[in-house]
N, C-alpha and C positions, 0 to 999 in steps of 0.2 A: 477778107476771110481770115479768121483766127483759128489756129490749131494749138491746143494746149498739149505740151509735151513735157513730161517729167523725165529728165535725163539723169541717170545714176552714174556718177563717177566714183567707182569704188577704189579707195586708197587704203591699203592695209597698214595699220600702225600698231606696233607692239608697245603697249603701255600698260604696265602692271598686269600683263597677261590678258588684256582685253583687246579684241579686234574692233576697230571703229570704221564706219563707212562715212565718207564725205560725199556730198551730192549738191547739185544745183538744179534749178528748173529754168526752162527756156520756152518762150512762146513765139511761134512764127506767125506773122500776120502779113497778108499780101493784099495788094490793090485789086480792084475789080478788073476782070479781063484775064487773058492768058499770059503766062510768063514765057521765058524766065525774066525775073525782075532784078535790077540792082538791089542789094540788100544792105541795110544799116544795122549793125550789131550794137545794141544799147546796153550800157552798164550804169547802174544807179549809184547814188552817193552813199555816204556813211550812215545815213538814216534809214537805209533800206529802200526797197522798191516802193515808189509813191505814185500818186496820180499823174505827176508831171511827166514821167516816162511814158505812161500809157497815152497821155494827151499828145505828146510828140510823136508817138508811134502812129496814132490816128492821122496826125497831120502829114507825116511822111507817106503813109498809104495814100492819102488824098492827092498827093502830087506825083505818084507813080513809083514809089519805092517800097519794097518789102522791108519788114523789120524782124529782128530776132531780139526779144527783150529778155534779159537774163536776170534771175533773182539769185544773187550770190549768197544771201544771208538766211532767208527763211528756211530752206531745206537743211541748213547747217545748224538750225536752232536759234538763230538771231533774228528777231522780228522788227518790224517797222518801229522806229524810234529808239531802238537799242543800237549801241555801237560796240563792235567787237573789241576785245580787250587790247589787242595790239594792231597798230596800223600795218606792221609788216605782214601779219597773217592775212589781213583782208586784201592787201595788195597782191600777195602771192596767189590768193584764191582767184583773182581776176585773170591772172596768167593761165592757171590751170583750167579755168572755165572756158577761156578763149580757145585753147587747144581742143578741149572736148567738144565745143560747139562746132568748130570747123570740121572735126572728124565726123560729127553727126550729120551736118547739113551739106557737106561739100558736093554730094551727088544728088541733092534734092532738085527736082526738075522745076520747081517754082522760083529758084534763085539763080542768078548769073554769077558763077564763081570768079569771073574776071572783073566783077564790079562789086567789091566788098568795101564797105565803109565802117570804121570803128568810131563809136561815139560814146563819150563818158561825161557824166555830170559830177562835178566836185571830186570826191574820192574815186568815182568811176573813171576819171581821166586816166587812171592807171592803166586801164585797158588799152586806150589809145597810145599811151607812152610805151607800154610793152610792145605794141605793134611797131612803133618807131625804133625802139632800141633793140628789141629781140625778135624782130619779124622773121628773120631767117630761121631761128630756132623754133619759133611757133609753127612755121610752115613745115619744117622737118618732122617735128613731133606729131603733128596732125596729119601729115601726108597731103597737105594742101599745096597745090602746084603754083598758085598765082600770087603775085605781090598784092598788098592792099592798095586799093585805088585812092583812098582819101581818109582823112580823120577829122573829127569834130571834138574840140575841147570846150565844154561848158563850164565856165567859172571854176577851173581846176583847183584842186586842194593844195594846202600849204605843205603837206607831207612830201609832195613831189620834190620840193627843194632839197630834202634830205636824202631821198631815195633814188632819184634819177639823175643822169647826166644830161644837161641841156645841149645836146649836139645838133648838128644840122639834120633837118627832117629828111626822111627817106620816102615820103610821099606827100602830096599836097595836104595842107591842114588849114582849117579855120578855127580861130580861137576867139571866144566871146566872153567878155568880162565886164563887170561894173567898175567904174573908176574909184568908187568908195568901198569896194570889197577889200577887206584886210588881206585876203589871199592874193589879190593883185598888188596891193601896195607894198607888202612885205616879201613878196616872192616873184610873181610873174612879170611885174613891170620891168624888173631888171633882167630876168632870165630869158624872156621870150625872144629877145633879140639874138641870143646865141643859137637859136634854132633855125635862123634864116639859111636858105640854100639857093645857090645859083640855078639849080636844076628843078626844084619843086616850089610851087607857090605857097607862101605862108601869109594868110590873111588874119590880121589881128584887129578885132572890133572891140573898142573899149567905150562903153556907153556912159556918158556923163551923169554922175549922181546916183547911178544904180549900185546896189549892194548884192550880197549873196542871195541865191534863189530868186532872182528877179523874174523868172518865168513860172514860178510856183504859186498859182492863184489860191491854193488851199492853205498856204503857210500863214501863221500868225506873226505879225510884225513884232520883232523882239531882237535883243542882243544878248550875247553870252560871252563870258571871259574864257579864253582857251590858254592853257599853260603849255608852253613849248616843251618838247622833250629835251632832256639834258643833252647838250652838245649840238642841238639843232641850229642851222644857220639862219634862224629868224627868232624874234622875241616873243614873249607872251603877247597876246593880241585880243581884241574884241571883235567877234564875228557877228554881224548884224544881218537879219533876214527881212526882206520886204518885197512884195510883189510890185512890179511896175508894168502895167498893161502896155504902155507906149513902147517901152524897150523890148518887151516880149514880142510885140508885133514886128518891130524892126529886126529883131534877131531872126525871126522866121524868114523875112524877106532876104536878109543877108545870107543865111544858110541855103535857102532855095537857090539863089543866084550862084553860089559857090558850087553846089552839087550839080546844077545844070551845066556848068562849065567843065567840070572834071569827070562827070559820069555820062556824058552824052553818047559815048561809044566805048 
């Protein structure tokens, strides 16, 4: 069951005498049956909300999880295929939207507030990273009482290497990446090890031969050159996109097993 919800987060900004409002949209989708259900909060990548997030939402619903799918860009005037002008801006939007979503849904009877998962695709990995690094602040600002139960990092983006500290995880995490994805080769291959913890499980699944967006069946196979920001701890790189049905299927199985282990109670 899907419920379309437009959530307005009004932020007053004084800019040449004009007051602007920033907003996001969020869709709650639940499995068949009665809740409360564990819920996965979904954050899209830098290209905006795409069918891949909706497809994963349907899959998660089919195995017993509710989802909250956030559109960070459209309501702010950035649409699918466009990229916001600054990675810093888009990254901070995800923090703000996570706080707002928790405020909105923390008392919703369809979801179990003790079993919240953060999931982010590429640039959307910022949502999960915010939960890991700033979880206490997120909970205080939102009035949310419970720690996050788990996190999913789908081929997380390169900008994370410049923006986040790769410290020990503060809840269980599964990380899925292609071995030939430039974001893995130039960033996450080295950094992911620094996130290991004696207390929480870190599962890192690196799929041989896969590249960026391996789970995106709608994507056109191509590569593009990306220029690194000045001072970034990574070089200019070539980011390639290609769907891989076998890897997509395997990632579903790996994530299903991880969720079953950490959200069983």
